[in-house]
N, C-alpha and C positions, 0 to 999 in steps of 0.2 A: 670103368669108363674113362676116368682121368688118366689112368696108366696108358690106355690105348691112345687117348688124345696126345699124351706126351710123346709116345713112340712116333706117331704120324708126324707131329710137329717137328720133332728133332730130325726125322728122316728128310723132311722137306727143306729144312734149314741147311742140312749137309748136302743134299742133292743139288740145290741151287746156290752154290757157294758165292757166285759173283753178286747176285741180287741180295743175298743175306749180308755179305760184307758191306755193300753200299748202304743198305738200310742201317746196319749196326753202326757204321762210321758216322752217318748223318745224324741219327738219333742220339748217339753217345755224345757227340760234340754239342748238340742242342741242349741235352739234359745237363751236361757239365756246366755250360754257361748259365743255365737257369739256377743250378744249385749255388754257384758263386754269387749270383745276383740275390738269391734268397738270403744267403748269409750276410751280404752287404746291407740289404734293406732291413733285416732283423736287427743288425747292429745299429743302424741309423735310428730306427723307430723305437728302440729300447733305451735310448740315452736317458740316463739319470733315473730310470725306473727301478733299478736294482737295489737302491738304498733301503734299509729297513724302514726308515721313516720318510720315504720319498713323497708320500701324499701330504706330509706336514711341513715340507720345506718350501719357503717362499723367499723371493727377492723383492725388496722395496724399490719401486720404480716411480718415476714421475711421468705421467701420461700427458703428452702435449696434444691438444686438440686444435686443429685449424680448419677454417671453413673451406680452404682451398685444397689441402693435402691430406685430409683425413686425420689420422692420429699416429703418433710415434711414442715410443717408450725410451726414457733415458734411465739407465740402470745406475749411473754414478750419482753418489749422494755425498753431502758434506759429513765428515766424521763427527762433527759437532752434534749431529742429529741423533747419534746412537743412544745416549741415555734417555732421551725423550721417547724413543720408540719403545724402550723397555717399560717406561711408565704407562704408555698408552695401551700396551698389551701385556697384562700380567700373565696371560696364557703362554708366553714365550718360554720355552725350555732352554734354548740356546740361541745366542745372537752373536754374530761376528761381523767385523768390518774386514773386507778382503780386497786386495789389489795386487796386480803383477808388477814386477820390477826386475832390476838386474843388480848384481853385486860382484865384485872381484873377491874370490875366496882363495886363501893361501893356507897350505899346510906343509911345513918344511920347505922343500925346493919346488913344490908343485903349486902353480898359480893359474887359475882359469876364471873366465867370466861365466857366471851361472844365472840361470833363470829362477827367480825367487818369487814365491807366493808369500806376501805379507798378510798375516791373519792372526788368529789367536787359538788357544787350546780347544775351543768349542768346535773347530772345524773337523777335528778327528772323529768326534761323535756324530756330527751331522752327516758326514760323507763316508762313514764306515771305512776310514783309512786304517789298514792293517799294518802292524809293526812287525818287523823281523827281529829287532832288538829294541829294548826299552819298553816303557809303560805308557800307552797313549793317554791314560788317566792322569799322569803326572808330568807329561812332556809339555813344554812351552808355558808352564805356569809362571815362570819368571822371565823377565824381559831379556836376560842375558843368555837365553837358550836357543838352540837351533835343532831342527829335525831335518835329516837328509834322506835322500832316496837311496835305494840299493846301488844304483849305478854310480852315484857320487861316493858312496862308502867305499866301493872297490877302487874308484878312480884315485882317491886320496889316501886310503888306508890299506888297500889290498885285502888280504884275508883276515886282518886284525879286526877286533870288535871296537868300533869307534866311539861307543857310548862312554861319556865322561871325558873325552879328549877335547882339545881346544882347536877352533878354526878362526883364522883372522878374517874378519868380515869388513869389507871396504866399500863405501858408497860415497856420494857427494857429501853426505853428512859427516863423514870421517871414518876412522878405523876403530873397530872394537873387536875384542876377543869373546867368542861365544862358545858355550859348552854344548857338545852334542848330547842330546837326551833321548834320541830315538832314531831308528832307521826304518823308513816306511817302504812298503811294497809299491811297485809301480801301479798307478791307477788303471783299472780295467778299461778296455777300448770303448765300452759303452758308457763311460763317464765323460761328460762334456767339460769337467773341471780341467782336464788336460794333464799334461806331464809336467811335473815340477822337479827342479833339482834340489830345492830345499825350502823349508817353511820357517819363517822367523816371525816374531811378534810385530803387529802392524805399527807399533810405536817406534820401530827401528827404521821405518821408511824415511827417506831423506826429506820428504815434505811434511812429515807429521807435525813437527813443532809449529811450523808456519800455518798449518791448516786446522789444528785441533780446536780452535775457537773461531774459525773463519767460516761464516755461513755462505759466503759467495765463492768458495773454492770446493769443487767436487773432484774426487779422485778415485774412490773405490766403491764397492758394492756393500750394501747392508743385507745380510742373509739371515733369516730367522727360521727356527724350527719350533713349531707349536707343540703344546702338550696334547692337544686334542683338536679336531677340526672345528672351524668357526664358520658360521653362515656368511654369505656374501653381504647381507644387510649389516651385520656387525662390523665387518671389514670397512664398508663404506662409511658408516657413521663415525667410527674411531679415526679413520684416516682423514676424513673431512675435518674433524675437530683438530687433529694434529696439524693439518695444513693451515687452518685458520689461525692457530696459535702462533705459528712461526712464518706466516705469510709475508710479513714485512721483510724478513731477511731473504726468503726465497724469491720474492718478487723482484728484489734488487738484483739477484743473480741472473734471473731469466731476462730482465731488461738489459743487463750487460751483454748477454748473448744475443740480443736483438731478436728474441723469439716472440716477444709480445709487441705487436705493431697494430695500432689503430683498432684495438679490441677485436682483432681477427683471431686471436689465440687465447685459449685458457688452458689451465693445467690442474692436475690433481694427483695425489698419491694413489698408487695402486700396488697391491701385493700380487705378483705373478708367481704361479707355481714353478719351481725350478725345473720340474719334469716337462714343462710345456715351453721352455724358453729356447730350446735348441732349434726348433723350426719356426720360431717367431721372428720373421725377418724385419719386423717393425722395431725391434729392440736395438738400441745403440749403447755402447759403453759397457757391455756386460763382460765380466771376467770369464764367463763360460764360452766355450767354442760354439759356433753357430753352423747350421747347415741349411741347405736349400731343399725343401721337399720336392721341388720339381725334378731334381736330379734322380731321386728314387722313382718317381712316376715314369720319367722318360726311360730310365734304364730298365725298369720292370716291363714297360711296353715293348722295348726292343727285344728283351729276352723272350717274351711271350710270342712275338711275331716270328722270331728265329725258330722257336720250337714249333710253331704252326707250319712254317716253311718245311721243317724236317718231317713233320707228320704228313704234309701234302706230298712230299717226296716219297714217303713210305707208301701212301695210298696209290700214287701214280705207278710206282714200280710193281705193286701188288696187282693192279689191273693189267699191267703189261705181262705179268707172269700168269695171268688167269687163262691165257690160251693153252698153256701147258697143263692146266689142271681141269680143263673142261670135261675131258673124258673121265677123269677120276670122279667128278661130281655126278656125271651121268650114270656110271656104274654103281656108285653108292646109292643113288636114288632108286635104281632098278632093284637093288637088293633090300629096299625098304627103309633107307635112311630118311628121316623126316627133316624138313627145313630147319627146325629148331636145333636138331643135332648138328647139322652142317654149320649153322651160324655159330654154335658153341665151339665147334672144332676150329673154325677159322679165327674166332676171337681168342681162343686159347693159344693158337699159334702167335697171334699178334702180341698177347700179353707175355708169352714166353720170350719172344724176341725183345720186347720192351724191358723185361726183367734183366736180360743179359746186358742190354744197353745201359740200364740204370746202374748196374755194378761197374761197368766200364766207365760210365759218366762220373760216378763218385771218385773212381781212381784218377780220371783225368782232371777233375776239379781240384783234388789234392795236389796233383802235379803242377797245375797252372796257377795255383793260389799266389805264389810270390809275384808272378807277372801281373796278375789281376790287382794285387795290392799296390804294386808300383804304378800301374796305369791309372788307378782311381785314387791314389794317395790315401788308401785305407789301411787298417791294421787288423783286419779280421783274422780269426784263427779257425783252423779246420776242426778244432775240438768242439766248436759251437754246433757242429752238425748233430750232436747228441741232444740238443735242445728240443723240448717237446714240440714247439711250434715248427722247427725246421723238419723234424721227423714227420709231422703231420703234412707239411708242405711237400716233402719228397714222396710220401704215400699218395697224396693228391696228384703229384706229377706223374706217377706211374699209372694211376687210373685214367687221368686225362689223356696221356700219350697213348695208352692202350686202346681207349675208346675212340679217340680222334683218328688214330692211324688205322685201326682195325675194323671199325664199324662198316664203312662203305664197302671195302673189299669183301667182308663177311656176307653181307646181304646181297651184294652183287653176284658173288660166286654161287651162293646157295639158291639163286633163282633160275639157274640154268635148267632148261627142260631136257630130260634124258633122251627123248626121241630125237630132238634136233641135234643134240650132241653126238649120239651114236650113229646117226645117218649122215653126219658131217655137214649139216645145214646151218650150224651155229656160226654167226659172224661176230667177232669181237672187234669193235671199232674204236679207234683212238681219236676219232673226230667228233665225238658227242660233246654236248654243251659242258658237262661236268668236267671232263678231262681237259678240255680247252680252257675252262675257267681256272683250273689249277695252274696251268702254265702261265696264264695272264697274271694271276696273283703273284706267283713266284718271281717272274721277271719284272712285274710292276714294282714290287718291293725292292728288287735289286737295283733297278734304274733310279729309283727314288734315293737310295743310299749313295749311289755313285755320283749323282748330280750334286747332292748335298756335300759330299766329300770334296769334289772339284771346286764348288763355290766357297766352302770354308777355307780350303787350301789357298785359293786365290786371295781372299781377304786377309788371311794371316800372313801370307808372304808380303802383301802390300804393307801391312802394319809393321812387321818386323824389319822391313827394308826401307821404310819411309824416312826421308830426310827430316831429322828433328830440328834442323837449323842450328844445331851445335853438334860437336863430335863427342859422343860418349864412349866410343870404342877405345880400347887400350888404356882405360882409366881405372885405377884401383882406389876404392874408398876405405881408408883406415880409420877405425874408431879410436878417438883419443880418450873417451870417458872423462869429460871435463870435470874437474873437482876431485878426481881420484888420486891426484898427485900432490906432493908438497908444494910444487910451484904451479903457475898458471898454465893453461893450455897454450897461450901465446908463446910463452918461453919454450915449452916443449916443442911446438911446431917449428919455431925458429931454429932450435938445435937440430931437429930432424932435417930441416931444409938445408942447413949448412953441410950436413953429412951426406944427404942423398943426392944433391944436385951435382956432386962430383962424378956421379956414375954416368957414362955415355948413353945408357939405355933409358934415362929419365929426362924428359923434355919439358916438364912443367910440374909445379906443386903449389897447392893452394889450401888454406884453411876454410872450412865451411861449417855453418851451424845448422840446427834443425829448422826446417821450413815451418812457417806458421801462417794461418789464414786469418785475415783481419777485415772486419767490416768497419766503415767509417762514413762520415758525411763531409763533403767538400762544398763549402759555400752553400750549405743547405740541401745538397743533392746526395743521395745514397751512392756509395762506391764500395769497392772491395779490392783486396790485393793479396797475393802470396808474398810474404816477406822472406827473403833469402839472406841470412847473415853470411858475409864472406870477407875475404881480404883482397888486397889490390891485385893479386895474381889470378883471381877467379876467372876473369874473361879470357885471359891468354891460355890458361890451363884447359878450359873447355872449348877454346877456339871460337868464341863468340865475338862477332865484329860490331864495333860501334858504327852507327849510321849518322850520329850527330853528337857533338860535345866531346867530352874526354872521360878518362877513367877517374874514379875518385882517388884521393891521396891517402885515404885512411882516416881523415878527420871526421869527427862526428858532425852531423848536420848536412852531409853530402849523400846523394843517392843516385843510383842508376836505375832507369825504368825501361820497360819494353813499350812497343807501340800501342799495345792494348791498354796499358795504363793511361797513356795520354788521351786515347780516344774516349775513354769513359768519363774523363773530366769535362769534356764537351765545352772547352774554353778556347778562344782564339789564341791565347798566349801559351797554350799547352805545348811546350817544347823545351829543349835543353836550356838551362839558365833560369827557368821560372822558379819562384818560391811557392811552396805549398802552404798557403795561409788560409785560415778559415776551416781548419780540420778539427773535429771534436776528439782528437787524440793527442796527448802530450808528447808522444815520441815523434809522430809524423808532422805535427804542426810546426811551421817555420823551416822545414827542411828544404834544401835547394837541390833541384835536379841538375846534375852536372853532365850526364850522358844518357843517350838513348840507344838501345839495341833493337835489332829486329825481333819480332815475336818468335819464340822458340818453344818447343814442346817440353815443358818441365815435368808434366804429369802424364797420365795414361791418355792414349789417343781416343779413348771412349769419351773424353771430355774436350770441350773447346779450349783454346788457348786462353789462359787467365791473365789478368794484369799482374805484373811482377815488379816488385820493388827490391832492389839489391842494396843492402845497407852495409857500411864498413863496420865490422866488429872485430875485436882482438881475441875474444874467447870463443873457441869453436869446439864442436863435438867430433869433427872428422877432418881428415886430411885427404884431399884429392891428389893423386899422383898420376901424371900422364907418362906412359912408357913408350919406348920406340915401337913403331908399328909391328903388330903381331909378335911382340916379344915379352908379353906379360909373364909367362912361365919362366923365362930366363932371368927375369929381374926380381921375382918374388923372394928368392933366397937372400939377395942383397938387402931388400927392404926389411925382411925379418931380422937380419943381423944388425942392421942400422937401428931398428926399433929397440932391440935388446940392449943396445949401447946407450941410447938416449933415455929409455924408460925401463931400466933393469927390473926384472921380476914382475913385469906387467904383461898381461896376455896380449898377443898380437892378433887382432881381429880385423878382417878385411872382407871386402866384397867387390867383385868386378861390376862396374857401373852399368855396362851394357846388359849384363845378365840380370841385374836388379830391375832395370826398366822392363825387360821382357817378361819378368815374373808376373807382371800385372795381367798377362794374357795366358797364364798357365792353365786356367780353367777352359778357355777356348781351345787351346792346343790339345788338351786332354779329350775334349769332345770330338775334335777332328780325328784323333787316333781311334776313338771308339767307332766312329762312322766308317773309317777305313777298314778296320777289322770286321765290322758287321757286314759291310758291302762285299768284302772278299768271301766271307762265309756264306752269305746269301747267294752269291753268284755260283759258288761251288755246288750248293744244294740244288739250285735251279737247273744247273747243267745236268746233274744226276737225274732230276725229274724229267727233263726233256729227252734224255737217252731212253727212259722208260717208254715215253710216248712214241718215239721213233720206232722202238721195238714193236709196239702194238701195231703201228701203221704198216711196218714192213711185214709183220706176220700176217696181217689181213690182206696184203697186196702181193704176196709171194708169187701166185700164179700170174697175176697181171704183169708183174715185172718180167717173168719168163716169157710170156706171150709178146710183150713189147720188144724183147731182145731178139726173139725168133723173127719178128717182122722187120728187124733192122734198126731198132732204136740204139743210139750210142749210150755208153756208160754216163757221159756228161748230161745228156738230155734226161735220162732216168733220175739222176741225182738232183737235177733242177726241179723236176716234178715233185719229188719227195720233200725238197726243201721249201717249196713255195708256201704250203699251208702253214708251216711253222714260222716262217718269216712274217706272215700276216698276224699271227698271235703275238709275236714279239713287238711288232709295230703298235698293236692295240695296247700292250702293256706300257709302252713308252707314252702313248697318248694319255693314259691314266696316271702314270707315275710322275711324269715331268711337271705338270701343273702343281701337283702337291709339293714337289721339291721346290718349285719357285715360291710358293706361299711360305714355306718354312724359311728358306734363305732370306727372303725379303723381311720377314719378321726378325730373324736372328741378327742380320746386319744393321738393323735400326739402332742397336745399342752403341754403335760407333759413330762418333761425329765425323770422323774421317774414314770413308768407306769406298769400296769399289762397287760399281753397278753390276748387277747380275745379268751379264750380256747373253745373247742368244747362243753363242758358241759353246757355253757351259753345258747347256741342255743337248745341243747337237753332239757334242763329244760323248756325253753320257749315253745317248741313244746309240751312237756308233760303237762304243765299247761293248754295250750289252748285245748288240746285234752280232758283232764279230765273234764274241765269246760263244754265244748260242749257236751260231752257224758252224763254228769250229767243232762244238760238241756234236752237232748233227752230222757233219760231213763224213766222219769215219764210218758210222753205221750206214749212211746212205750209199756211199761209194762201195762199201762192202756188199750191200744188197745188189747194187747195179752190176758188180763184177761176178756175181754168183753164176754157176753153170745153169743155163736155162732148162736143161733136161731135168736136173734135180728139182728146179722150181716147179715145173709142170707136173712132176710126180708127187708134189706135196699135197697131203690131205687137207 
């Protein structure tokens, strides 16, 4: 029986090559996309679950409860708390303090800035870090040791074994020689700990000595591994006791952060499972990478809808082909075939075709994986396809696709009455409710994605081209790594300025420090500001114009502010020349405002313009260099050579400022690309589906077309008649899809303070594009039918 089914199914696939190829192409692409999304979601939702003791790993956080904003978790803790956590929980097997940082590492003539994880030897056991060389049980037991990654080992030592060799380790704290005691494998992609270049003891962090006994300074995470599970009740009791014991110190810290105001806020310690932190968007200050679960939900939803569209396309084409199989069904029923056998036959054909598409889909998924990883900034491996959950998902995909695509055609074809078929009385119509609903669904989804793509593109073009009220283009930001050098950054910047400003391609140069956010009170009123440490060339380098007052001379006690800063003071004398008296901050109190600049967008356009205070400082973390217009590439070689002269043996690190500002919108640009690709794919499948319905309609109306031509109807009038019904369906699809697109775009654009309105022509354009594409797909078949010989049409059975 199965052998017979297989023969018939294969013959039908070969006989109807065009239909088979269209179905295989559509389903293969849909299945490939679903497989890639399954791999992505599996990677995302299995973060930190692969550790041997994943259920025993916890991070100590401070839960902040507010009456207005719910609760948040702060993962950063004072290192001084560490021994007391040990005392409070004798069940702890391992405890470590961990924080990220950077250091300049040198070996011979090779010097680079590296990403450093400051921790202790416990971390190797807690996170199952595998060693290529060295012993994880003995590594990092001394403070003068360092563990490096495989990539760093090759980078500095080539094929040599680096264990036992020295690396020069340089931070703001100073220069030390550390022994390499291990080479660690790269962390797996489902670890949210992230990729590290090296691990050194947390006591080597530049701020450790200042913070070791400082309860009001938080910098890293306290991570514990328990010997056995503890009940939530025990956790609460012991953490409450720990909080009460050291509440005086911690309360002082949170008051400094202005988190406790008018008793609207309270806080408590809480141990969060490490395996649950990745998708906990309420956690701040964690050393672990974080993800947004909505991304998985939305991507999974798009994949499912794309697959459904492909299945709908399969169903539509199968119905279109049913006219050619009507007599086959009639003859088989006359010879005694039962309905159950016919249903089995047609389902078998569907599953055979789906099995072929599954194999092709797996091959396509492997082929497209690099593009998918680049688009979604993921690092999934195709080797994960052997995972039991992924195999189960692919099996379910085959069953779902086979049943979804094959069920309706199987029952539809098997119900044909043999008498009607053999007497030629059977009429296969393409205008029934079900087939029309399929077209409306396909094009409704397509117009939804097209409208969203146009709306997102309009908003992103507005954001990326908006005048920031200063000029960030053609500016390079060079990191100085303050404190990494025998002399000060001020001296370094001045030497660099003298050398660099001789180049005709450099039109400005300024030192700049790290921005900081500060809350303060001015004459009893709450206020806030972003502090920008800079030198006297800052305004001219960024081409920011003064609207009042003058530039500062570099003397302490002078400041330049923006208009937003003055507005929040709410004082009549708020202007250039005023003194900032009555501020509860020793740095700002008594400062004189010497100049005022226009409000400019210092941060993301998702935020409103904040008050800015530009302070003169000599020590800076970066150098802003303005190059001649559109000549950054031509100047970079000169800048690097100049850097090597004034800071020999130090890494040259830079970033183009315009690109850095645009990186804030990387997630939005990524979603824009996703909707573009999804829209193109959905439109392609929808057009294939409508070709099937046109075929049904033309097959049913062949004699009608012949009679109309005999009676004098033109090819144009016949094509218009055939097009009319489909145009109605596409208009209905637009009526359904466009309001949904408007709701989504309205919600999405709300995240931007500065945004474009979703005007009517966005939806009109989406509707027009959908209509033109669909009509183009219909026209070929319609014109072909209209131009057919009427004699042949009238002879058609």
